[in-house]
C-alpha positions as CSV (number, residue, x, y, z in Angstrom):
1,M,2.6,-20.6,-23.3
2,S,0.5,-23.4,-21.7
3,S,-2.1,-22.7,-19.1
4,S,0.1,-24.2,-16.3
5,L,3.1,-22.1,-17.4
6,N,0.8,-19.1,-17.5
7,R,-0.2,-19.7,-13.9
8,V,3.4,-20.2,-12.8
9,F,4.4,-17.0,-14.6
10,G,1.4,-15.1,-12.9
11,Y,2.3,-16.4,-9.5
12,G,5.9,-15.5,-10.0
13,C,5.1,-11.9,-11.1
14,A,2.7,-11.5,-8.1
15,A,5.2,-12.8,-5.6
16,L,8.0,-10.6,-7.0
17,G,5.7,-7.6,-7.0
18,A,4.8,-8.2,-3.3
19,A,8.5,-8.7,-2.4
20,F,9.5,-5.4,-4.1
21,F,6.6,-3.5,-2.5
22,S,8.0,-4.8,0.9
23,T,11.2,-2.9,0.4
24,K,9.5,0.5,0.8
25,A,10.0,0.8,4.6
26,I,13.6,-0.3,4.2
27,F,14.4,2.5,1.7
28,I,12.6,5.0,4.0
29,K,14.5,3.9,7.1
30,L,17.8,4.0,5.3
31,A,17.0,7.5,3.9
32,F,16.2,8.7,7.5
33,Q,19.8,8.0,8.4
34,E,20.7,11.0,6.3
35,Q,19.0,13.2,8.9
36,V,16.1,14.3,6.7
37,D,12.4,14.7,7.5
38,A,9.6,12.5,6.3
39,S,8.1,15.1,4.0
40,L,11.3,15.4,1.9
41,M,11.3,11.6,1.4
42,L,7.6,11.7,0.5
43,A,8.2,14.4,-2.0
44,Y,11.1,12.9,-3.7
45,R,9.5,9.5,-3.9
46,M,6.6,11.0,-5.9
47,L,8.8,13.3,-7.9
48,F,10.6,10.3,-9.3
49,A,7.5,8.1,-9.7
50,T,4.9,10.5,-11.0
51,P,6.3,10.9,-14.5
52,V,5.9,7.2,-15.0
53,F,2.2,7.3,-14.0
54,V,1.6,10.4,-16.1
55,A,3.0,8.4,-19.1
56,I,0.6,5.6,-18.2
57,G,-2.3,8.1,-18.2
58,I,-1.4,9.5,-21.6
59,W,-1.2,5.9,-23.0
60,A,-4.6,5.0,-21.4
61,Y,-6.2,8.2,-22.7
62,A,-4.9,7.4,-26.2
63,Q,-6.3,3.9,-26.0
64,R,-9.6,5.3,-24.9
65,R,-9.7,7.7,-27.9
66,A,-8.7,4.9,-30.2
67,K,-11.7,2.9,-29.1
68,G,-14.0,5.8,-29.7
69,L,-14.9,6.3,-26.0
70,P,-15.8,9.8,-24.8
71,P,-13.4,11.8,-22.6
72,P,-13.8,11.1,-18.8
73,D,-16.4,13.3,-17.1
74,R,-15.3,15.9,-14.6
75,K,-17.0,14.2,-11.7
76,S,-15.2,10.9,-12.2
77,V,-11.9,12.8,-12.5
78,A,-12.7,14.7,-9.3
79,W,-13.4,11.4,-7.4
80,A,-10.1,10.0,-8.7
81,I,-8.2,13.0,-7.4
82,L,-10.0,12.6,-4.0
83,T,-9.1,9.0,-3.8
84,G,-5.5,9.8,-4.7
85,F,-5.5,12.5,-2.0
86,L,-6.7,10.0,0.7
87,G,-4.9,6.9,-0.4
88,Y,-1.5,8.1,-1.7
89,Y,-1.1,11.5,0.0
90,V,-2.8,11.4,3.4
91,A,-2.1,7.8,4.0
92,S,1.5,8.1,2.8
93,A,2.1,11.2,4.9
94,F,0.9,9.3,8.0
95,D,2.9,6.2,7.1
96,F,6.2,8.0,6.4
97,A,5.9,10.1,9.6
98,G,5.2,6.9,11.6
99,L,8.4,5.3,10.3
100,Q,10.3,8.0,12.1
101,Y,9.2,6.4,15.4
102,I,8.7,2.7,15.0
103,S,10.5,-0.2,13.3
104,A,9.9,-1.2,9.7
105,S,8.6,-4.6,10.9
106,L,5.9,-3.1,13.2
107,E,5.0,-0.5,10.5
108,R,4.3,-3.2,8.0
109,L,2.2,-5.2,10.4
110,V,0.1,-2.2,11.4
111,L,-0.4,-1.0,7.8
112,F,-1.3,-4.6,6.7
113,T,-4.5,-4.5,8.8
114,Y,-6.3,-1.8,6.7
115,P,-8.5,-4.3,4.9
116,L,-10.2,-4.8,8.2
117,F,-10.9,-1.1,8.5
118,V,-12.6,-1.4,5.1
119,M,-14.9,-4.0,6.7
120,F,-15.6,-1.8,9.7
121,L,-16.3,1.3,7.7
122,G,-18.5,-0.6,5.3
123,A,-20.5,-1.9,8.1
124,A,-20.8,1.5,9.9
125,L,-21.5,3.7,6.9
126,Y,-23.0,1.4,4.2
127,R,-24.7,-1.2,6.4
128,Q,-22.6,-4.0,4.8
129,P,-22.9,-7.2,6.8
130,M,-20.0,-8.2,9.1
131,T,-19.7,-11.9,9.1
132,V,-18.7,-14.0,12.1
133,F,-15.7,-15.1,10.0
134,G,-14.6,-11.5,9.4
135,V,-15.0,-10.5,13.1
136,A,-13.0,-13.6,14.2
137,A,-10.2,-12.8,11.7
138,A,-10.1,-9.2,13.0
139,A,-9.9,-10.4,16.5
140,V,-6.9,-12.7,15.7
141,T,-5.2,-9.9,13.8
142,Y,-5.5,-7.3,16.5
143,I,-4.5,-9.8,19.3
144,G,-1.3,-10.4,17.3
145,L,-0.8,-6.7,16.8
146,A,-1.3,-6.0,20.5
147,I,1.4,-8.6,21.3
148,V,4.0,-7.0,19.0
149,F,3.1,-3.5,20.2
150,T,3.4,-4.6,23.9
151,A,6.7,-6.2,23.2
152,D,8.1,-3.1,21.5
153,L,6.6,-0.6,24.0
154,P,9.2,-1.0,26.8
155,H,12.0,-0.3,24.3
156,G,10.4,2.6,22.3
157,G,8.0,4.0,24.9
158,R,6.2,7.1,23.8
159,D,7.8,6.8,20.3
160,T,6.2,3.4,19.8
161,A,2.8,4.7,20.7
162,I,3.1,7.8,18.4
163,G,4.4,5.8,15.5
164,T,1.8,3.1,15.8
165,F,-1.1,5.6,15.9
166,L,0.3,7.4,12.9
167,V,0.5,4.2,10.8
168,L,-3.0,3.3,12.0
169,G,-4.0,6.7,10.6
170,A,-2.5,5.6,7.3
171,A,-4.4,2.3,7.4
172,I,-7.7,4.1,8.0
173,S,-7.0,6.7,5.3
174,F,-6.3,4.0,2.8
175,A,-9.4,2.1,3.8
176,W,-11.4,5.2,2.8
177,H,-9.5,5.3,-0.5
178,Q,-10.4,1.7,-1.2
179,I,-14.1,2.4,-0.5
180,L,-14.3,5.5,-2.7
181,A,-12.2,4.1,-5.5
182,K,-15.1,1.9,-6.6
183,R,-16.9,5.1,-7.9
184,C,-14.1,5.7,-10.4
185,L,-13.4,2.3,-11.9
186,A,-16.2,1.9,-14.4
187,P,-16.2,5.4,-15.9
188,L,-12.3,5.8,-16.0
189,G,-10.9,2.3,-16.4
190,I,-8.1,0.8,-14.3
191,A,-5.1,2.5,-15.9
192,L,-6.5,6.0,-16.2
193,F,-7.8,5.9,-12.7
194,T,-4.4,4.8,-11.4
195,S,-2.7,7.5,-13.4
196,I,-5.0,10.4,-12.2
197,A,-4.9,9.3,-8.5
198,L,-1.2,8.8,-8.3
199,S,-0.3,11.9,-10.3
200,A,-2.6,14.1,-8.2
201,A,-1.0,12.5,-5.1
202,G,2.4,13.5,-6.4
203,V,1.4,17.1,-6.6
204,F,-0.1,17.0,-3.0
205,C,3.1,15.3,-1.7
206,V,5.4,18.0,-3.2
207,M,3.1,20.8,-1.9
208,H,3.1,19.1,1.5
209,H,6.9,19.5,1.8
210,I,6.8,23.1,0.6
211,I,4.0,24.1,3.0
212,F,4.6,21.9,6.1
213,G,8.2,20.7,5.6
214,S,11.4,22.7,5.3
215,G,10.6,23.7,1.7
216,S,14.2,22.9,0.7
217,F,14.9,20.1,-1.7
218,A,18.6,20.0,-1.0
219,A,19.7,16.4,-0.3
220,S,22.8,14.2,-0.4
221,P,23.5,11.9,-3.3
222,R,22.8,8.8,-1.1
223,F,19.4,10.2,-0.1
224,L,18.5,10.8,-3.8
225,W,19.5,7.3,-4.8
226,L,17.4,5.9,-1.9
227,S,14.4,8.0,-2.9
228,F,14.8,6.9,-6.5
229,G,15.0,3.3,-5.3
230,C,11.8,3.7,-3.2
231,A,10.1,5.2,-6.3
232,M,11.2,2.7,-8.8
233,V,11.9,-0.6,-6.9
234,A,9.2,-0.2,-4.3
235,T,6.5,1.6,-6.3
236,V,6.7,1.6,-10.1
237,L,8.4,-1.8,-10.8
238,P,6.1,-3.9,-8.5
239,T,3.0,-2.1,-10.0
240,F,3.9,-3.6,-13.4
241,L,4.8,-7.0,-11.9
242,V,1.4,-7.3,-10.1
243,N,-0.4,-6.1,-13.2
244,A,1.4,-8.8,-15.2
245,G,0.4,-11.4,-12.6
246,L,-3.3,-10.3,-12.8
247,V,-3.3,-11.1,-16.5
248,H,-2.6,-14.8,-15.8
249,V,-4.1,-15.5,-12.3
250,S,-7.1,-14.3,-10.3
251,P,-7.2,-11.2,-8.1
252,Q,-7.9,-13.6,-5.2
253,A,-4.6,-15.5,-5.9
254,V,-2.7,-12.2,-6.1
255,S,-4.2,-11.1,-2.8
256,M,-3.2,-14.3,-1.1
257,I,0.3,-14.0,-2.4
258,A,0.5,-10.5,-1.0
259,T,0.4,-11.9,2.5
260,V,4.2,-12.6,2.1
261,S,4.8,-8.9,2.1
262,P,5.2,-8.4,5.9
263,I,7.4,-11.5,6.1
264,V,9.7,-10.1,3.5
265,T,9.8,-6.7,5.2
266,I,10.6,-8.3,8.6
267,G,13.4,-10.4,7.0
268,L,14.9,-7.3,5.3
269,A,14.6,-5.3,8.4
270,I,16.5,-7.9,10.4
271,E,19.2,-8.3,7.8
272,I,19.7,-4.8,6.5
273,L,18.6,-2.5,9.4
274,G,19.6,-4.8,12.2
275,E,16.2,-4.7,13.9
276,P,15.6,-7.1,16.7
277,F,13.1,-9.9,16.3
278,T,12.2,-11.9,19.4
279,V,10.0,-14.9,19.9
280,T,7.2,-12.7,21.2
281,D,7.5,-10.6,17.9
282,A,7.3,-13.9,16.0
283,I,4.2,-15.0,17.7
284,G,2.4,-11.7,17.3
285,S,3.5,-11.4,13.6
286,A,2.2,-14.9,13.0
287,L,-1.2,-14.1,14.4
288,V,-1.4,-10.9,12.4
289,L,-0.6,-12.8,9.2
290,A,-3.0,-15.6,10.1
291,G,-5.8,-13.2,10.8
292,V,-5.4,-11.2,7.6
293,G,-4.9,-14.4,5.6
294,L,-8.1,-15.8,7.0
295,F,-10.0,-12.7,6.2
296,T,-8.6,-12.7,2.7
297,W,-9.5,-16.3,2.1
298,G,-13.1,-15.8,3.5
299,D,-13.6,-12.6,1.6
300,S,-12.4,-14.0,-1.7
301,R,-14.8,-17.0,-1.3
302,A,-17.7,-14.8,-0.5
303,K,-17.3,-12.3,-3.4
304,P,-17.1,-13.0,-7.2
305,S,-13.9,-12.1,-9.0
306,R,-14.1,-8.7,-10.6
307,D,-11.9,-5.9,-12.0
308,V,-9.9,-4.0,-9.4
309,P,-7.8,-0.9,-9.5
310,L,-4.4,-1.5,-10.9
311,S,-2.2,0.6,-8.7
312,S,0.6,0.6,-6.3
313,E,0.4,-2.4,-4.0
314,P,-1.5,-5.6,-3.7
315,V,-3.6,-6.0,-0.6
316,P,-5.2,-9.0,1.1
317,T,-8.8,-8.5,-0.1
318,A,-10.7,-9.4,-3.2
319,E,-11.0,-5.6,-4.0
320,R,-7.3,-5.3,-4.4
321,A,-5.8,-1.8,-4.5
322,S,-2.4,-0.2,-3.7
323,Q,-0.9,0.6,-0.4
324,P,0.6,4.1,0.3
């Protein structure tokens, strides 16, 4: 395959991966029509997805042994479990709960801002410099988010406020995950880190439903199919597509392509869920996308390309990782 075809193939895989990731909120919203709580959806999503990631971990460990590398040390494994707890359990629990109160479109826009929290946390805790470019991009993003929030508030009222803050909690939790994940990449490798983090999160999600939810796993066939779709179509399949894209194009290119994710979610929410989308929503969404896109572009120019965690959703930063 020629280099140009390689790039086209990589861009196509990355775009498809971003599009499939965008269906997550749609599956969840449809599942909520079955009168179930968020914890049951969270548990079933991971029950279906975890075996795949366990298999990836077994393969990665076998590859490691074949290369004569030592087993991963306990500290690295513990850090991977912690990042899985924050990024794929805590963040997902907040995100799924938030979707009970707000639209899929607003959820995607709020969640899409978490790379900016990485910048804020890095500056506050690790004294990483905040550039004028980054601050300007953050301002544009949150002005756009405020416009969408204000437009939705009269219709949703208290529910809009609750849902938005829950999803902001998801964004902050995942920002912590992204910062901590760097500790695990070198000693574990991308595939093994992903497997440990997601498999651990699967256990936490099931335990969450047993302890904090109803504890019952009874569900309708339609709900089970929607949960299976959320696990496979919105989690496992796009993971492999993005991974394939990264083989042929740079992480920066994959990150930029990921900015189509909210657009796809909004389109699907309008078409499938019948969510309203006004001119005000369009203006606010455009500002959010512009702000995050600018931040991504500036961040990718400032940082060299390097290996990143190969996990469950591309994000608009050079240090790409998965979204909950």
